[in-house]
Structure formats: C-alpha cells, structure tokens
C-alpha positions as CSV (number, residue, x, y, z in Angstrom):
1,M,237.6,23.1,50.2
2,S,238.5,26.0,48.0
3,K,242.1,27.1,47.5
4,Q,241.3,30.2,49.7
5,E,240.0,28.3,52.6
6,L,243.0,27.3,54.6
7,P,242.3,25.2,57.8
8,V,243.7,26.5,61.1
9,L,246.2,24.2,62.7
10,S,244.9,22.5,65.7
11,S,246.2,24.0,68.9
12,G,247.7,20.7,70.2
13,C,251.5,20.3,70.2
14,C,253.1,18.2,67.6
15,T,256.2,16.2,67.1
16,P,259.2,17.7,65.3
17,L,259.3,16.6,61.6
18,I,262.5,14.6,62.0
19,A,261.6,12.9,65.2
20,E,259.0,10.7,63.6
21,P,257.0,10.6,60.4
22,I,254.2,13.2,60.2
23,A,250.7,11.9,59.7
24,E,249.1,12.6,56.3
25,D,246.3,14.9,57.5
26,E,248.7,16.8,59.8
27,A,251.2,17.2,56.9
28,A,248.4,18.7,54.7
29,D,247.3,21.1,57.3
30,T,250.8,22.2,58.2
31,A,251.7,22.6,54.5
32,R,248.8,24.9,53.9
33,V,250.0,27.2,56.7
34,F,253.5,27.2,55.3
35,K,252.0,27.9,51.9
36,A,250.4,31.1,53.3
37,L,253.9,32.2,54.4
38,G,255.3,31.4,51.0
39,D,254.6,34.9,49.6
40,P,257.0,37.7,50.4
41,I,254.2,40.2,51.1
42,R,252.5,37.9,53.5
43,L,255.8,37.1,55.2
44,R,256.5,40.8,55.6
45,L,253.0,41.5,56.9
46,L,253.3,38.8,59.5
47,S,256.7,40.2,60.5
48,L,255.3,43.8,60.7
49,I,252.4,42.7,62.9
50,G,254.6,40.6,65.1
51,A,257.3,43.3,65.4
52,H,254.7,45.9,66.5
53,E,254.0,45.7,70.3
54,S,250.3,45.9,69.8
55,G,250.5,43.1,67.2
56,R,251.8,40.7,69.9
57,K,248.8,41.4,72.2
58,V,245.7,39.3,71.4
59,G,242.7,41.6,71.0
60,D,244.9,44.7,70.8
61,G,246.3,44.7,67.3
62,V,247.9,46.9,64.6
63,C,245.7,49.0,62.4
64,V,245.6,48.1,58.8
65,C,246.4,51.7,58.0
66,E,249.8,51.2,59.6
67,L,250.5,48.2,57.5
68,T,249.6,49.5,54.0
69,V,252.1,52.3,54.1
70,A,255.0,49.8,54.1
71,F,254.1,48.5,50.7
72,T,253.9,49.7,47.1
73,V,251.0,47.5,46.3
74,T,247.3,48.6,46.5
75,A,245.2,48.4,49.7
76,P,243.0,45.7,48.2
77,T,246.1,43.6,47.6
78,I,247.2,44.0,51.2
79,S,243.6,43.1,52.3
80,H,243.8,39.9,50.2
81,H,247.1,38.9,51.8
82,L,245.8,39.6,55.3
83,K,242.8,37.5,54.6
84,V,245.1,34.6,53.5
85,L,247.1,34.9,56.8
86,R,243.9,35.1,58.8
87,E,242.4,32.0,57.1
88,A,245.6,30.1,57.8
89,G,245.2,30.9,61.5
90,L,248.4,33.0,61.7
91,I,246.7,36.2,62.5
92,D,243.3,37.3,63.9
93,S,241.5,40.6,63.5
94,E,238.7,42.8,64.7
95,R,236.9,45.7,63.0
96,R,236.8,48.9,65.0
97,G,234.8,51.6,63.2
98,T,236.2,51.8,59.7
99,W,239.5,50.2,60.5
100,I,240.6,46.6,61.1
101,Y,243.2,45.7,63.7
102,Y,245.4,42.6,63.3
103,W,247.4,40.6,65.8
104,I,249.5,37.4,65.8
105,V,247.9,34.1,66.9
106,P,250.7,32.7,69.3
107,A,249.4,29.1,69.3
108,T,249.8,28.7,65.5
109,L,253.4,30.1,65.6
110,K,254.2,27.9,68.5
111,R,252.9,24.9,66.6
112,L,255.0,25.8,63.5
113,T,258.0,26.2,65.8
114,S,257.5,22.8,67.3
115,V,257.2,21.2,63.9
116,L,260.6,22.6,62.9
117,A,262.4,22.0,66.2
118,L,265.3,19.6,66.5
119,P,264.8,16.7,68.8
120,E,267.0,16.8,71.9
121,A,269.2,14.0,70.6
122,L,270.1,16.0,67.5
123,S,270.3,19.4,69.0
124,A,273.5,18.5,70.9
125,D,275.1,17.4,67.6
126,V,274.6,20.8,65.9
127,R,276.2,22.9,68.7
C-alpha cells in the first residue's frame, strides 16, 4: 500500500481505546485516518465541509469553489488535501460538470468518536 492509499475504516462500531486494548489491524487503520486529520489544512477543510449545511447531507455537498477561497494555498494543494481526506474515508465527492462537491461521511466520524469515547464507568468520574 502506498502512503497515499489510506484504507477506509470499517463501518462497524468499535470499543473505546481505554475500555480494552485495540487490535493491531484496527489500530493501524484508525491511525491512518487520524493521520489524515493531522494537517491543519485538512482539519479546516473537514470543518468547513461539516459546518456547511450541504456538507452534512450525503450526496448534496459543498462545491470545491466554496472551499478554495478560504485558503491562501493554491487550488491544486487544496485538491491534494481533499484527496487525502477522501481516501481516508472522511469525505466523499461527486463531479457535477466542471465542479466537484464534497460531503462528510457520517459513519467514519461516528467510528472515530466511539474510539475516543469514555466508557460509562469512567465518564461519571470526570463530571
């Protein structure tokens, strides 16, 4: 697998990290998705897409033309970062004419949330 081919996390639910040890293959897959979020531009892109009403609707999406204006980097750089997010399974896209529209993949975000969740026994301790 090349560095640019990030596997999509499986859609199944997973156990929080501190509830029990994570399996080696699951740790590798999850780390690759977090790695995709480890860049400030990609994190902002994901936030911009998710904050846009159309970006939260699967199949609707935000036009790339609306995303590029928020950055001082070039359009090819934005396209690269969007590709990394898409390969990580965090966003999906569709070409419509000359423009590409992007939206959040809820299942991947839900899985990441469940990995970082506190088990019930500990959540009462932090209140």
